PyMOL Python script that loads the backbone (N, CA, C, O; Angstrom):
from pymol import cmd

cmd.read_pdbstr("""\
ATOM      1  N   MET A   1       8.410  61.109  69.820  1.00  0.00           N
ATOM      2  CA  MET A   1       7.090  61.528  69.390  1.00  0.00           C
ATOM      3  C   MET A   1       6.049  60.762  70.220  1.00  0.00           C
ATOM      4  O   MET A   1       6.055  59.532  70.256  1.00  0.00           O
ATOM      5  N   ASP A   2       5.159  61.507  70.882  1.00  0.00           N
ATOM      6  CA  ASP A   2       4.141  60.823  71.679  1.00  0.00           C
ATOM      7  C   ASP A   2       2.962  60.416  70.790  1.00  0.00           C
ATOM      8  O   ASP A   2       2.932  60.725  69.599  1.00  0.00           O
ATOM      9  N   ALA A   3       2.000  59.721  71.388  1.00  0.00           N
ATOM     10  CA  ALA A   3       0.874  59.179  70.618  1.00  0.00           C
ATOM     11  C   ALA A   3       0.065  60.281  69.938  1.00  0.00           C
ATOM     12  O   ALA A   3      -0.351  60.120  68.790  1.00  0.00           O
ATOM     13  N   LYS A   4      -0.162  61.398  70.630  1.00  0.00           N
ATOM     14  CA  LYS A   4      -0.936  62.493  70.028  1.00  0.00           C
ATOM     15  C   LYS A   4      -0.226  63.040  68.796  1.00  0.00           C
ATOM     16  O   LYS A   4      -0.855  63.277  67.765  1.00  0.00           O
ATOM     17  N   GLU A   5       1.073  63.239  68.902  1.00  0.00           N
ATOM     18  CA  GLU A   5       1.846  63.751  67.764  1.00  0.00           C
ATOM     19  C   GLU A   5       1.831  62.758  66.602  1.00  0.00           C
ATOM     20  O   GLU A   5       1.735  63.149  65.439  1.00  0.00           O
ATOM     21  N   LYS A   6       1.925  61.476  66.932  1.00  0.00           N
ATOM     22  CA  LYS A   6       1.933  60.450  65.892  1.00  0.00           C
ATOM     23  C   LYS A   6       0.573  60.374  65.193  1.00  0.00           C
ATOM     24  O   LYS A   6       0.507  60.193  63.977  1.00  0.00           O
ATOM     25  N   VAL A   7      -0.511  60.514  65.965  1.00  0.00           N
ATOM     26  CA  VAL A   7      -1.856  60.515  65.376  1.00  0.00           C
ATOM     27  C   VAL A   7      -1.997  61.696  64.426  1.00  0.00           C
ATOM     28  O   VAL A   7      -2.468  61.531  63.300  1.00  0.00           O
ATOM     29  N   LEU A   8      -1.596  62.882  64.866  1.00  0.00           N
ATOM     30  CA  LEU A   8      -1.690  64.072  64.013  1.00  0.00           C
ATOM     31  C   LEU A   8      -0.842  63.920  62.754  1.00  0.00           C
ATOM     32  O   LEU A   8      -1.286  64.263  61.658  1.00  0.00           O
ATOM     33  N   ALA A   9       0.366  63.412  62.908  1.00  0.00           N
ATOM     34  CA  ALA A   9       1.254  63.235  61.759  1.00  0.00           C
ATOM     35  C   ALA A   9       0.656  62.243  60.761  1.00  0.00           C
ATOM     36  O   ALA A   9       0.732  62.454  59.550  1.00  0.00           O
ATOM     37  N   THR A  10       0.070  61.176  61.263  1.00  0.00           N
ATOM     38  CA  THR A  10      -0.544  60.171  60.395  1.00  0.00           C
ATOM     39  C   THR A  10      -1.719  60.763  59.635  1.00  0.00           C
ATOM     40  O   THR A  10      -1.895  60.506  58.444  1.00  0.00           O
ATOM     41  N   MET A  11      -2.526  61.562  60.336  1.00  0.00           N
ATOM     42  CA  MET A  11      -3.683  62.190  59.691  1.00  0.00           C
ATOM     43  C   MET A  11      -3.233  63.180  58.614  1.00  0.00           C
ATOM     44  O   MET A  11      -3.822  63.240  57.535  1.00  0.00           O
ATOM     45  N   LYS A  12      -2.200  63.946  58.908  1.00  0.00           N
ATOM     46  CA  LYS A  12      -1.700  64.920  57.934  1.00  0.00           C
ATOM     47  C   LYS A  12      -1.135  64.220  56.703  1.00  0.00           C
ATOM     48  O   LYS A  12      -1.374  64.647  55.573  1.00  0.00           O
ATOM     49  N   GLU A  13      -0.382  63.141  56.927  1.00  0.00           N
ATOM     50  CA  GLU A  13       0.204  62.389  55.816  1.00  0.00           C
ATOM     51  C   GLU A  13      -0.864  61.807  54.906  1.00  0.00           C
ATOM     52  O   GLU A  13      -0.711  61.795  53.685  1.00  0.00           O
ATOM     53  N   ALA A  14      -1.950  61.321  55.507  1.00  0.00           N
ATOM     54  CA  ALA A  14      -3.010  60.681  54.726  1.00  0.00           C
ATOM     55  C   ALA A  14      -3.745  61.696  53.860  1.00  0.00           C
ATOM     56  O   ALA A  14      -4.150  61.386  52.740  1.00  0.00           O
ATOM     57  N   GLY A  15      -3.913  62.899  54.376  1.00  0.00           N
ATOM     58  CA  GLY A  15      -4.583  63.938  53.611  1.00  0.00           C
ATOM     59  C   GLY A  15      -6.069  63.706  53.415  1.00  0.00           C
ATOM     60  O   GLY A  15      -6.692  64.314  52.545  1.00  0.00           O
ATOM     61  N   GLN A  16      -6.632  62.825  54.225  1.00  0.00           N
ATOM     62  CA  GLN A  16      -8.064  62.538  54.158  1.00  0.00           C
ATOM     63  C   GLN A  16      -8.534  62.092  55.534  1.00  0.00           C
ATOM     64  O   GLN A  16      -7.716  61.710  56.371  1.00  0.00           O
ATOM     65  N   PRO A  17      -9.835  62.136  55.782  1.00  0.00           N
ATOM     66  CA  PRO A  17     -10.341  61.695  57.089  1.00  0.00           C
ATOM     67  C   PRO A  17     -10.031  60.216  57.321  1.00  0.00           C
ATOM     68  O   PRO A  17     -10.154  59.389  56.416  1.00  0.00           O
ATOM     69  N   LEU A  18      -9.633  59.907  58.539  1.00  0.00           N
ATOM     70  CA  LEU A  18      -9.325  58.527  58.913  1.00  0.00           C
ATOM     71  C   LEU A  18     -10.040  58.172  60.202  1.00  0.00           C
ATOM     72  O   LEU A  18     -10.218  59.022  61.075  1.00  0.00           O
ATOM     73  N   ASN A  19     -10.452  56.914  60.323  1.00  0.00           N
ATOM     74  CA  ASN A  19     -11.006  56.467  61.600  1.00  0.00           C
ATOM     75  C   ASN A  19      -9.865  55.929  62.468  1.00  0.00           C
ATOM     76  O   ASN A  19      -8.738  55.764  62.003  1.00  0.00           O
ATOM     77  N   ALA A  20     -10.176  55.667  63.715  1.00  0.00           N
ATOM     78  CA  ALA A  20      -9.145  55.244  64.669  1.00  0.00           C
ATOM     79  C   ALA A  20      -8.459  53.953  64.235  1.00  0.00           C
ATOM     80  O   ALA A  20      -7.250  53.805  64.409  1.00  0.00           O
ATOM     81  N   GLY A  21      -9.216  53.025  63.677  1.00  0.00           N
ATOM     82  CA  GLY A  21      -8.636  51.763  63.230  1.00  0.00           C
ATOM     83  C   GLY A  21      -7.606  51.959  62.134  1.00  0.00           C
ATOM     84  O   GLY A  21      -6.549  51.328  62.142  1.00  0.00           O
ATOM     85  N   LYS A  22      -7.916  52.834  61.193  1.00  0.00           N
ATOM     86  CA  LYS A  22      -6.990  53.101  60.085  1.00  0.00           C
ATOM     87  C   LYS A  22      -5.753  53.844  60.594  1.00  0.00           C
ATOM     88  O   LYS A  22      -4.638  53.575  60.145  1.00  0.00           O
ATOM     89  N   ILE A  23      -5.948  54.774  61.527  1.00  0.00           N
ATOM     90  CA  ILE A  23      -4.807  55.491  62.110  1.00  0.00           C
ATOM     91  C   ILE A  23      -3.886  54.504  62.824  1.00  0.00           C
ATOM     92  O   ILE A  23      -2.664  54.586  62.697  1.00  0.00           O
ATOM     93  N   ALA A  24      -4.473  53.575  63.573  1.00  0.00           N
ATOM     94  CA  ALA A  24      -3.673  52.570  64.276  1.00  0.00           C
ATOM     95  C   ALA A  24      -2.875  51.734  63.278  1.00  0.00           C
ATOM     96  O   ALA A  24      -1.693  51.462  63.488  1.00  0.00           O
ATOM     97  N   GLU A  25      -3.529  51.333  62.198  1.00  0.00           N
ATOM     98  CA  GLU A  25      -2.867  50.519  61.172  1.00  0.00           C
ATOM     99  C   GLU A  25      -1.702  51.268  60.521  1.00  0.00           C
ATOM    100  O   GLU A  25      -0.618  50.711  60.348  1.00  0.00           O
ATOM    101  N   LEU A  26      -1.929  52.520  60.166  1.00  0.00           N
ATOM    102  CA  LEU A  26      -0.904  53.298  59.467  1.00  0.00           C
ATOM    103  C   LEU A  26       0.233  53.757  60.381  1.00  0.00           C
ATOM    104  O   LEU A  26       1.381  53.851  59.946  1.00  0.00           O
ATOM    105  N   SER A  27      -0.084  54.042  61.640  1.00  0.00           N
ATOM    106  CA  SER A  27       0.914  54.594  62.554  1.00  0.00           C
ATOM    107  C   SER A  27       1.699  53.533  63.317  1.00  0.00           C
ATOM    108  O   SER A  27       2.796  53.794  63.810  1.00  0.00           O
ATOM    109  N   GLY A  28       1.129  52.336  63.409  1.00  0.00           N
ATOM    110  CA  GLY A  28       1.768  51.290  64.191  1.00  0.00           C
ATOM    111  C   GLY A  28       1.443  51.362  65.674  1.00  0.00           C
ATOM    112  O   GLY A  28       1.954  50.570  66.466  1.00  0.00           O
ATOM    113  N   LEU A  29       0.588  52.316  66.052  1.00  0.00           N
ATOM    114  CA  LEU A  29       0.170  52.438  67.445  1.00  0.00           C
ATOM    115  C   LEU A  29      -0.923  51.424  67.754  1.00  0.00           C
ATOM    116  O   LEU A  29      -1.609  50.944  66.851  1.00  0.00           O
ATOM    117  N   ASP A  30      -1.080  51.102  69.031  1.00  0.00           N
ATOM    118  CA  ASP A  30      -2.170  50.261  69.486  1.00  0.00           C
ATOM    119  C   ASP A  30      -3.478  51.040  69.376  1.00  0.00           C
ATOM    120  O   ASP A  30      -3.492  52.255  69.571  1.00  0.00           O
ATOM    121  N   ARG A  31      -4.564  50.359  69.068  1.00  0.00           N
ATOM    122  CA  ARG A  31      -5.866  51.026  68.896  1.00  0.00           C
ATOM    123  C   ARG A  31      -6.269  51.795  70.160  1.00  0.00           C
ATOM    124  O   ARG A  31      -6.839  52.882  70.061  1.00  0.00           O
ATOM    125  N   LYS A  32      -5.982  51.249  71.334  1.00  0.00           N
ATOM    126  CA  LYS A  32      -6.333  51.938  72.586  1.00  0.00           C
ATOM    127  C   LYS A  32      -5.551  53.239  72.730  1.00  0.00           C
ATOM    128  O   LYS A  32      -6.085  54.236  73.214  1.00  0.00           O
ATOM    129  N   GLU A  33      -4.286  53.230  72.310  1.00  0.00           N
ATOM    130  CA  GLU A  33      -3.476  54.453  72.337  1.00  0.00           C
ATOM    131  C   GLU A  33      -4.066  55.504  71.402  1.00  0.00           C
ATOM    132  O   GLU A  33      -4.130  56.686  71.742  1.00  0.00           O
ATOM    133  N   VAL A  34      -4.496  55.062  70.220  1.00  0.00           N
ATOM    134  CA  VAL A  34      -5.086  55.976  69.241  1.00  0.00           C
ATOM    135  C   VAL A  34      -6.377  56.564  69.795  1.00  0.00           C
ATOM    136  O   VAL A  34      -6.601  57.771  69.696  1.00  0.00           O
ATOM    137  N   ASP A  35      -7.228  55.722  70.376  1.00  0.00           N
ATOM    138  CA  ASP A  35      -8.493  56.206  70.946  1.00  0.00           C
ATOM    139  C   ASP A  35      -8.246  57.257  72.023  1.00  0.00           C
ATOM    140  O   ASP A  35      -8.909  58.294  72.047  1.00  0.00           O
ATOM    141  N   ALA A  36      -7.299  56.991  72.906  1.00  0.00           N
ATOM    142  CA  ALA A  36      -6.995  57.937  73.988  1.00  0.00           C
ATOM    143  C   ALA A  36      -6.430  59.240  73.426  1.00  0.00           C
ATOM    144  O   ALA A  36      -6.805  60.324  73.873  1.00  0.00           O
ATOM    145  N   ALA A  37      -5.542  59.138  72.461  1.00  0.00           N
ATOM    146  CA  ALA A  37      -4.945  60.333  71.858  1.00  0.00           C
ATOM    147  C   ALA A  37      -6.002  61.154  71.133  1.00  0.00           C
ATOM    148  O   ALA A  37      -6.011  62.381  71.230  1.00  0.00           O
ATOM    149  N   MET A  38      -6.896  60.481  70.404  1.00  0.00           N
ATOM    150  CA  MET A  38      -7.949  61.197  69.678  1.00  0.00           C
ATOM    151  C   MET A  38      -8.907  61.892  70.645  1.00  0.00           C
ATOM    152  O   MET A  38      -9.371  62.999  70.373  1.00  0.00           O
ATOM    153  N   LYS A  39      -9.195  61.256  71.751  1.00  0.00           N
ATOM    154  CA  LYS A  39     -10.069  61.873  72.758  1.00  0.00           C
ATOM    155  C   LYS A  39      -9.436  63.165  73.278  1.00  0.00           C
ATOM    156  O   LYS A  39     -10.114  64.185  73.402  1.00  0.00           O
ATOM    157  N   GLN A  40      -8.143  63.120  73.579  1.00  0.00           N
ATOM    158  CA  GLN A  40      -7.434  64.309  74.059  1.00  0.00           C
ATOM    159  C   GLN A  40      -7.379  65.388  72.987  1.00  0.00           C
ATOM    160  O   GLN A  40      -7.589  66.565  73.278  1.00  0.00           O
ATOM    161  N   LEU A  41      -7.099  64.995  71.752  1.00  0.00           N
ATOM    162  CA  LEU A  41      -7.012  65.959  70.652  1.00  0.00           C
ATOM    163  C   LEU A  41      -8.361  66.630  70.392  1.00  0.00           C
ATOM    164  O   LEU A  41      -8.414  67.823  70.092  1.00  0.00           O
ATOM    165  N   LYS A  42      -9.451  65.866  70.507  1.00  0.00           N
ATOM    166  CA  LYS A  42     -10.791  66.444  70.346  1.00  0.00           C
ATOM    167  C   LYS A  42     -11.063  67.451  71.451  1.00  0.00           C
ATOM    168  O   LYS A  42     -11.589  68.534  71.194  1.00  0.00           O
ATOM    169  N   ALA A  43     -10.703  67.093  72.691  1.00  0.00           N
ATOM    170  CA  ALA A  43     -10.926  67.988  73.836  1.00  0.00           C
ATOM    171  C   ALA A  43     -10.134  69.287  73.684  1.00  0.00           C
ATOM    172  O   ALA A  43     -10.586  70.348  74.113  1.00  0.00           O
ATOM    173  N   GLU A  44      -8.962  69.199  73.077  1.00  0.00           N
ATOM    174  CA  GLU A  44      -8.108  70.376  72.866  1.00  0.00           C
ATOM    175  C   GLU A  44      -8.533  71.185  71.639  1.00  0.00           C
ATOM    176  O   GLU A  44      -8.047  72.294  71.420  1.00  0.00           O
ATOM    177  N   GLY A  45      -9.436  70.626  70.848  1.00  0.00           N
ATOM    178  CA  GLY A  45      -9.876  71.309  69.635  1.00  0.00           C
ATOM    179  C   GLY A  45      -8.917  71.154  68.466  1.00  0.00           C
ATOM    180  O   GLY A  45      -9.045  71.855  67.462  1.00  0.00           O
ATOM    181  N   ALA A  46      -7.956  70.242  68.587  1.00  0.00           N
ATOM    182  CA  ALA A  46      -6.966  70.039  67.524  1.00  0.00           C
ATOM    183  C   ALA A  46      -7.549  69.261  66.347  1.00  0.00           C
ATOM    184  O   ALA A  46      -7.116  69.426  65.206  1.00  0.00           O
ATOM    185  N   ILE A  47      -8.539  68.409  66.636  1.00  0.00           N
ATOM    186  CA  ILE A  47      -9.232  67.670  65.583  1.00  0.00           C
ATOM    187  C   ILE A  47     -10.727  67.742  65.850  1.00  0.00           C
ATOM    188  O   ILE A  47     -11.158  68.010  66.972  1.00  0.00           O
ATOM    189  N   VAL A  48     -11.504  67.502  64.820  1.00  0.00           N
ATOM    190  CA  VAL A  48     -12.961  67.447  64.963  1.00  0.00           C
ATOM    191  C   VAL A  48     -13.451  66.134  64.391  1.00  0.00           C
ATOM    192  O   VAL A  48     -12.850  65.565  63.480  1.00  0.00           O
ATOM    193  N   SER A  49     -14.551  65.668  64.943  1.00  0.00           N
ATOM    194  CA  SER A  49     -15.163  64.438  64.475  1.00  0.00           C
ATOM    195  C   SER A  49     -16.514  64.772  63.863  1.00  0.00           C
ATOM    196  O   SER A  49     -17.282  65.534  64.449  1.00  0.00           O
ATOM    197  N   PRO A  50     -16.814  64.220  62.703  1.00  0.00           N
ATOM    198  CA  PRO A  50     -18.094  64.523  62.066  1.00  0.00           C
ATOM    199  C   PRO A  50     -19.283  63.922  62.804  1.00  0.00           C
ATOM    200  O   PRO A  50     -20.427  64.276  62.517  1.00  0.00           O
ATOM    201  N   VAL A  51     -19.037  63.032  63.737  1.00  0.00           N
ATOM    202  CA  VAL A  51     -20.130  62.380  64.470  1.00  0.00           C
ATOM    203  C   VAL A  51     -20.376  63.072  65.784  1.00  0.00           C
ATOM    204  O   VAL A  51     -21.258  62.666  66.541  1.00  0.00           O
TER     205      VAL A  51
END
""", "prot")
cmd.dss("prot")
cmd.show_as("cartoon", "prot")
cmd.util.cbc("prot")
cmd.orient("prot")
């Protein structure tokens, strides 16, 4: 499972909006990995950010 898949899985499991720090904590990924994965997921339209 790559970082993007792990970020998505963590978000789905939580069932609520999460910030990058919380995703890193829950998934065990490094914060930089989470930030990069979230950037790619946003660009692909897989996730949206309220900000």
